[in-house]
MIZA-79648 format. One line per 2 residues: number of its first residue (from 0); their letters; for each residue x, y, z of C-alpha. Coordinates in pm, whole numbers, padded with zeros to 5 digits, m for minus. Layout:
N
NUM = A = X Y Z | ...;
END
This chain:
485
0 = MG = 00622 06078 16294 | 00570 05723 16164;
2 = TK = 00912 05548 16141 | 00842 05440 15794;
4 = TP = 00709 05783 15658 | 01001 05927 15372;
6 = DG = 01199 06198 15491 | 01109 06529 15309;
8 = LV = 00719 06441 15337 | 00605 06695 15609;
10 = RR = 00811 06938 15456 | 00606 06936 15138;
12 = LL = 00296 06903 15325 | 00338 07206 15482;
14 = ES = 00400 07398 15129 | 00039 07311 15124;
16 = LD = m00101 07337 15464 | m00006 07566 15748;
18 = HR = 00122 07380 16102 | m00188 07374 16259;
20 = SV = m00318 07111 15956 | m00022 06897 15962;
22 = IT = m00030 06644 16279 | 00287 06468 16336;
24 = DP = 00277 06455 16709 | 00291 06075 16816;
26 = VR = 00032 06153 17096 | m00199 06350 16865;
28 = LR = m00156 06109 16595 | m00299 05811 16830;
30 = TY = m00655 05988 16826 | m00694 05865 16417;
32 = EC = m00560 05503 16522 | m00966 05328 16405;
34 = DG = m01267 05408 16315 | m01569 05282 16505;
36 = LT = m01444 04941 16468 | m01176 04975 16740;
38 = HH = m01061 04605 16664 | m00842 04755 16393;
40 = RA = m00563 05006 16477 | m00286 05160 16307;
42 = TP = m00106 05483 16381 | m00100 05705 16091;
44 = GV = 00222 05820 15971 | 00088 06199 15900;
46 = VV = m00255 06310 15983 | m00343 06643 15748;
48 = LP = m00688 06846 15816 | m00685 07040 15502;
50 = ET = m01004 07275 15453 | m01061 07286 15026;
52 = AE = m01031 07050 14782 | m00728 07226 14627;
54 = QI = m00543 07130 14922 | m00641 06789 14922;
56 = AA = m00508 06760 14585 | m00189 06917 14669;
58 = VV = m00177 06689 14951 | m00233 06375 14673;
60 = RV = 00016 06524 14460 | 00293 06494 14741;
62 = CN = 00218 06134 14820 | 00252 06008 14443;
64 = EY = 00578 06187 14454 | 00681 06033 14714;
66 = GV = 00509 05666 14649 | 00310 05721 14993;
68 = PF = m00021 05595 15060 | m00329 05826 15203;
70 = VA = m00669 05704 15322 | m00932 05981 15347;
72 = RG = m01139 05983 15702 | m01425 06200 15786;
74 = AG = m01621 06141 16134 | m01449 05816 16215;
76 = TG = m01799 05653 16248 | m01742 05359 16004;
78 = LS = m01760 05037 16119 | m01568 04772 15913;
80 = GG = m01228 04977 15922 | m01271 05153 15620;
82 = AL = m01092 05436 15780 | m00806 05234 15893;
84 = PR = m00507 05465 15841 | m00144 05336 15696;
86 = TD = 00145 05387 15943 | 00355 05466 15644;
88 = GV = 00105 05693 15519 | m00092 06003 15500;
90 = LI = m00455 06030 15696 | m00654 06277 15512;
92 = VT = m00958 06393 15758 | m01253 06620 15629;
94 = SR = m01363 06713 15935 | m01287 07113 15856;
96 = MR = m01469 07102 15551 | m01817 07121 15657;
98 = RI = m01958 07451 15521 | m02323 07366 15336;
100 = LS = m02265 07547 14983 | m02623 07636 14830;
102 = VD = m02965 07503 14856 | m03160 07524 14589;
104 = VA = m03547 07410 14655 | m03682 07460 14339;
106 = DR = m03438 07213 14151 | m03457 06980 14515;
108 = RA = m03065 06974 14571 | m02838 07124 14794;
110 = VV = m02436 07080 14761 | m02237 07063 15031;
112 = EP = m01886 06971 15170 | m01736 06622 15260;
114 = GV = m01753 06737 15654 | m02085 06832 15707;
116 = TN = m02257 06607 15899 | m02598 06387 15771;
118 = LA = m02832 06517 16001 | m02732 06926 15913;
120 = IT = m02899 06903 15548 | m03193 06820 15732;
122 = EA = m03191 07064 15981 | m03092 07334 15714;
124 = VR = m03402 07301 15495 | m03650 07152 15758;
126 = DL = m03842 07487 15763 | m03853 07491 15387;
128 = GY = m04019 07127 15366 | m03791 06901 15301;
130 = YY = m03497 06698 15396 | m03243 06452 15320;
132 = AP = m03373 06081 15300 | m03062 05857 15379;
134 = DP = m03056 05816 15753 | m02774 05638 15945;
136 = SS = m02838 05586 16324 | m02534 05771 16349;
138 = QQ = m02661 06081 16130 | m02591 06329 16407;
140 = VC = m02195 06296 16315 | m02141 06078 16030;
142 = TI = m02039 06329 15774 | m02192 06291 15368;
144 = GG = m01794 06196 15239 | m01790 05893 15493;
146 = NV = m02186 05818 15383 | m02046 05892 14985;
148 = AE = m01754 05638 15022 | m01980 05341 15226;
150 = NS = m02329 05399 15051 | m02493 05389 15342;
152 = GG = m02804 05331 15448 | m03110 05340 15754;
154 = AH = m03391 05307 15867 | m03573 05452 15587;
156 = CL = m03350 05342 15306 | m03648 05082 15214;
158 = KY = m03873 05292 15088 | m03643 05630 14969;
160 = GF = m03316 05387 14863 | m02959 05454 15003;
162 = TV = m02705 05717 14921 | m02610 05634 14568;
164 = NH = m02972 05670 14525 | m02968 06068 14690;
166 = VL = m02627 06175 14525 | m02651 06367 14226;
168 = AL = m02291 06496 14106 | m01949 06484 14301;
170 = EI = m01620 06713 14279 | m01380 06448 14383;
172 = VT = m00970 06445 14410 | m00839 06153 14160;
174 = PD = m00562 05924 14317 | m00334 06105 14101;
176 = GD = m00440 06450 14230 | m00675 06602 14000;
178 = IV = m00972 06776 14042 | m01282 06618 13857;
180 = EL = m01696 06634 13853 | m01889 06361 13823;
182 = SD = m02249 06364 13742 | m02545 06168 13672;
184 = TD = m02652 06334 13369 | m02309 06217 13239;
186 = PG = m02284 06034 12932 | m02146 05708 12898;
188 = YD = m02034 05448 13206 | m02207 05555 13516;
190 = LL = m01890 05690 13726 | m02087 05905 13945;
192 = GA = m02229 05525 14078 | m01895 05356 14067;
194 = FV = m01758 05619 14298 | m02032 05592 14578;
196 = GS = m01972 05303 14794 | m01608 05286 14650;
198 = EG = m01503 05292 15019 | m01212 05577 14934;
200 = TL = m01055 05325 14671 | m01091 05534 14384;
202 = GI = m01014 05877 14520 | m01146 06141 14777;
204 = AT = m01513 06340 14769 | m01454 06725 14778;
206 = KV = m01812 06826 14709 | m02172 06662 14690;
208 = TV = m02475 06773 14552 | m02775 06573 14737;
210 = RL = m03091 06514 14630 | m03370 06700 14848;
212 = TR = m03688 06487 14933 | m04037 06648 14985;
214 = AP = m04133 06637 15363 | m04450 06404 15387;
216 = ET = m04816 06519 15393 | m04793 06277 15737;
218 = VT = m04617 06038 15915 | m04725 05784 16164;
220 = TL = m04508 05568 16409 | m04600 05242 16551;
222 = LA = m04460 05053 16773 | m04585 04629 16832;
224 = AF = m04453 04426 17107 | m04448 04032 17011;
226 = DG = m04373 03720 17298 | m04106 03643 17034;
228 = IE = m03900 03767 16721 | m03988 03448 16490;
230 = QG = m04392 03625 16540 | m04224 04018 16417;
232 = GQ = m04074 03807 16160 | m04393 03670 16020;
234 = AV = m04574 04034 16064 | m04321 04155 15880;
236 = SA = m04362 03905 15566 | m04712 03971 15560;
238 = II = m04701 04343 15547 | m04457 04349 15275;
240 = GG = m04603 04038 15112 | m04947 04258 15108;
242 = GI = m04793 04506 14890 | m04719 04780 15171;
244 = VP = m04365 04934 15230 | m04358 05151 15475;
246 = AA = m04090 05413 15535 | m03915 05201 15806;
248 = IE = m03987 04845 15912 | m03741 04757 16247;
250 = MM = m03699 04469 16473 | m03505 04411 16802;
252 = DA = m03525 04119 16989 | m03526 04090 17398;
254 = LA = m03163 04152 17398 | m03111 04411 17260;
256 = IE = m03435 04571 17429 | m03272 04493 17747;
258 = AA = m02940 04679 17636 | m03169 05008 17510;
260 = EA = m03342 05000 17856 | m03034 05037 18023;
262 = AV = m02926 05307 17787 | m03195 05555 17725;
264 = AC = m03507 05389 17934 | m03665 05398 17610;
266 = AY = m03979 05229 17813 | m04077 04899 17542;
268 = PE = m04364 04699 17596 | m04243 04473 17957;
270 = GA = m04203 04112 17852 | m04150 04175 17493;
272 = GA = m03932 03913 17321 | m03929 04135 16996;
274 = VL = m04048 04466 16909 | m04120 04586 16575;
276 = IV = m04136 04976 16464 | m04328 05052 16174;
278 = EL = m04318 05380 15972 | m04585 05511 15721;
280 = DG = m04588 05830 15503 | m04709 06006 15286;
282 = PV = m05041 06091 15160 | m05327 06078 15438;
284 = PE = m05556 05864 15291 | m05291 05634 15203;
286 = VT = m05067 05619 15528 | m05475 05601 15702;
288 = HQ = m05517 05266 15495 | m05192 05113 15507;
290 = FD = m05189 05199 15882 | m05503 04974 15905;
292 = EV = m05351 04707 15722 | m05029 04700 15942;
294 = TR = m05225 04686 16283 | m05438 04417 16149;
296 = IC = m05164 04203 16040 | m04998 04246 16362;
298 = RE = m05257 04145 16550 | m05317 03847 16346;
300 = NG = m04953 03767 16405 | m04935 03765 16773;
302 = AF = m04868 04141 16879 | m04966 04167 17192;
304 = EL = m04928 04567 17266 | m04961 04815 16999;
306 = RV = m04822 05202 17069 | m04930 05468 16793;
308 = AA = m04714 05783 16843 | m04948 06098 16886;
310 = DP = m04690 06347 16841 | m04333 06404 16734;
312 = AE = m04215 06361 17078 | m04373 06013 17088;
314 = RA = m04220 05937 16788 | m03861 06049 16923;
316 = AI = m03937 05815 17216 | m04056 05501 16989;
318 = WR = m03728 05538 16777 | m03482 05636 17097;
320 = GR = m03449 05292 17168 | m03357 05156 16812;
322 = KS = m03096 05459 16756 | m02916 05412 17068;
324 = AF = m02928 04994 17029 | m02552 04996 16877;
326 = AA = m02404 05192 17140 | m02653 05037 17442;
328 = VG = m02526 04707 17431 | m02216 04840 17627;
330 = RI = m02438 04836 17898 | m02469 04502 17953;
332 = SP = m02122 04386 17768 | m01744 04485 17821;
334 = AY = m01708 04449 17459 | m01901 04357 17132;
336 = IV = m01860 04316 16752 | m02138 04499 16556;
338 = QD = m02169 04277 16232 | m02366 04400 15893;
340 = GV = m02482 04119 15669 | m02796 04068 15423;
342 = VP = m03043 03800 15344 | m03346 03749 15181;
344 = RT = m03651 03897 15376 | m03804 03517 15299;
346 = AL = m03500 03390 15461 | m03513 03599 15790;
348 = PE = m03670 03310 16066 | m03402 03055 15919;
350 = VL = m03106 03278 15962 | m03201 03413 16309;
352 = AS = m03323 03065 16470 | m02962 02965 16324;
354 = ID = m02784 03272 16498 | m02944 03142 16777;
356 = RL = m02801 02807 16783 | m02482 02930 16745;
358 = SR = m02499 03193 17026 | m02608 02882 17244;
360 = EY = m02292 02629 17088 | m02000 02906 17113;
362 = GI = m02163 03046 17438 | m02157 03425 17327;
364 = RV = m02478 03611 17330 | m02592 03759 17022;
366 = AN = m02804 04065 16997 | m03022 04125 16711;
368 = VF = m03130 04452 16544 | m03225 04508 16174;
370 = HA = m03389 04676 15899 | m03650 04374 15873;
372 = GD = m03809 04511 15514 | m03465 04453 15350;
374 = GN = m03318 04155 15564 | m03021 04360 15631;
376 = LH = m02895 04214 15983 | m02694 04376 16242;
378 = PL = m02616 04104 16475 | m02409 04254 16826;
380 = VL = m02216 03945 16897 | m02147 04005 17292;
382 = FD = m01813 03888 17497 | m01612 03980 17760;
384 = DA = m01262 04060 17645 | m01074 03971 17957;
386 = EA = m01198 03605 17929 | m00984 03401 17744;
388 = GA = m01054 03261 17427 | m01399 03518 17424;
390 = GE = m01284 03737 17181 | m01175 03416 16975;
392 = RA = m01510 03286 16966 | m01661 03608 16894;
394 = EL = m01465 03643 16586 | m01552 03273 16495;
396 = VS = m01951 03351 16574 | m01928 03684 16349;
398 = GK = m01753 03486 16053 | m02043 03229 16084;
400 = IL = m02286 03449 16071 | m02156 03622 15731;
402 = DL = m02141 03255 15637 | m02529 03218 15701;
404 = CV = m02556 03520 15503 | m02391 03368 15189;
406 = EH = m02567 03051 15207 | m02879 03173 15232;
408 = GG = m02847 03389 14904 | m02745 03738 15062;
410 = SI = m02458 03957 15144 | m02156 04030 15379;
412 = TG = m02255 04391 15409 | m02549 04580 15368;
414 = EH = m02435 04885 15445 | m02154 04895 15670;
416 = GV = m01887 04840 15370 | m01641 04575 15336;
418 = GV = m01308 04752 15503 | m01047 04531 15645;
420 = DK = m01291 04388 15814 | m01448 04208 15575;
422 = SR = m01213 04180 15288 | m01150 03815 15364;
424 = YM = m01498 03712 15288 | m01503 03873 14942;
426 = PK = m01406 03516 14803 | m01706 03381 14937;
428 = MF = m01910 03571 14733 | m01716 03668 14417;
430 = SD = m01487 03406 14204 | m01149 03500 14110;
432 = ND = m01243 03663 13775 | m01510 03884 13956;
434 = LD = m01238 04018 14168 | m01004 04068 13932;
436 = TM = m01302 04246 13686 | m01336 04460 14000;
438 = QL = m00953 04544 14029 | m00926 04656 13676;
440 = VR = m01194 04919 13770 | m00967 05021 14074;
442 = CA = m00673 05024 13862 | m00861 05238 13607;
444 = FD = m00875 05528 13880 | m00565 05438 14087;
446 = PR = m00267 05262 13871 | m00008 05310 14140;
448 = GL = m00249 05171 14403 | m00231 05465 14681;
450 = SN = m00593 05540 14776 | m00689 05354 15062;
452 = PG = m00461 05043 14968 | m00567 04721 15172;
454 = KV = m00926 04758 15193 | m01226 04593 15028;
456 = FP = m00979 04296 14858 | m00848 04016 15030;
458 = TP = m00510 04014 14834 | m00482 04320 14594;
460 = RL = m00336 04293 14266 | m00045 04512 14161;
462 = CG = m00189 04727 13822 | m00088 04632 13494;
464 = EV = m00075 04251 13601 | m00304 03979 13370;
466 = PG = m00591 03887 13546 | m00632 03479 13629;
468 = VR = m00538 03250 13838 | m00212 03359 13968;
470 = KG = 00120 03123 13984 | 00361 03148 14266;
472 = VH = 00353 03409 14589 | 00220 03778 14529;
474 = PL = 00472 04024 14532 | 00304 04235 14810;
476 = VE = 00239 03896 15019 | 00604 03859 14999;
478 = SG = 00683 04163 15090 | 00440 04144 15432;
480 = QA = 00214 04434 15294 | m00092 04182 15205;
482 = EQ = m00185 03860 15365 | m00311 03556 15161;
484 = F = m00650 03378 15262;
END
């Protein structure tokens, strides 16, 4: 057990959970020391694996009794350090809560526990003619609880929206251990909307009611190959500017294609400097018309090869390279940073050119994979961690990419969240007054600051402090629990 965890805490946890569900062995604890962003690591003081909302509530009440911080974790696929544990706290892992509790086709909704994987919902209702629309690349393993915490997106969110658009109700455990329900039909303030995307700082979701989407009448998937990413970007602008909203429109540059070929042999067109994947869905006449327009636009903007999926197997083959892109770069680089930022779609050519300049200036390769339709970039910053100074240069390039996003009126994150990795960039987007206002919302839910502390905000204020410009050293900075940027 972590040396900073209070005496007696484990004994109290065991009163609510059995020995199988409380982990204190140092070797087993290291399993949970990071999420998908392995650059940040911390061994948790204690790990618990509850199976019910009541057990989670009991654990949270014990944490309150001892004044111990707690962090919720799902599958650990997050890429911002949002589930980074505390060495002096309790990590609450929801992976055992994986039941689909009910499916109501007439009402187009399903109720699931937070440990249910994203794809499992679609698999449960596919034969009924429905699916769950948000589809992160990690959808085979990422869980709904984590999707709610990060407001996860995915390739098809251009047309269908993010997680927040598909969550109808939540059962949550509040930071003081109460079990409450939030719904999109509740009058007054939109507490449901505030909770989705709050990255575990407002409590823990224990039951999620999701919207089911009717399967479209038809789906057409095509891949267009271009000599360079600039041509592909022009095609994207023309498609969206022409009033067409594809279900998905994704782009990969030459370096990302190289990685995907090495990993999954996706057989994209040889010599392509960029590929564009466009998926259209809906009624047959509409899709037919949109397909004609998209193919015309791609050809007019320099596409030298077009492929159209003839069946679901070919559709899956087209998507294979894109879905594997993040992991695939491990085939061409010993280490890499997965970045996530947003720019206005019209700024894509300029920002991508600037990223290329940064890559050449610092000698750091950058593979570009992104949701082209809404400007959500996922630059993969590649480096050799055995080379002295390479990691530092990669971090610098990664930060400068986020600066570019902000400078062009975008955001430091589109779907991966802020977590610990990007908290230092929050003041570049928001004023002190903005951040203070956000903290007041957090304090309303969590006045003791025990729920996933140290995430999202660069220098968290203590609840009860008067918002405004600080004079003197923050108590958390003075005690070493927070860093001043």
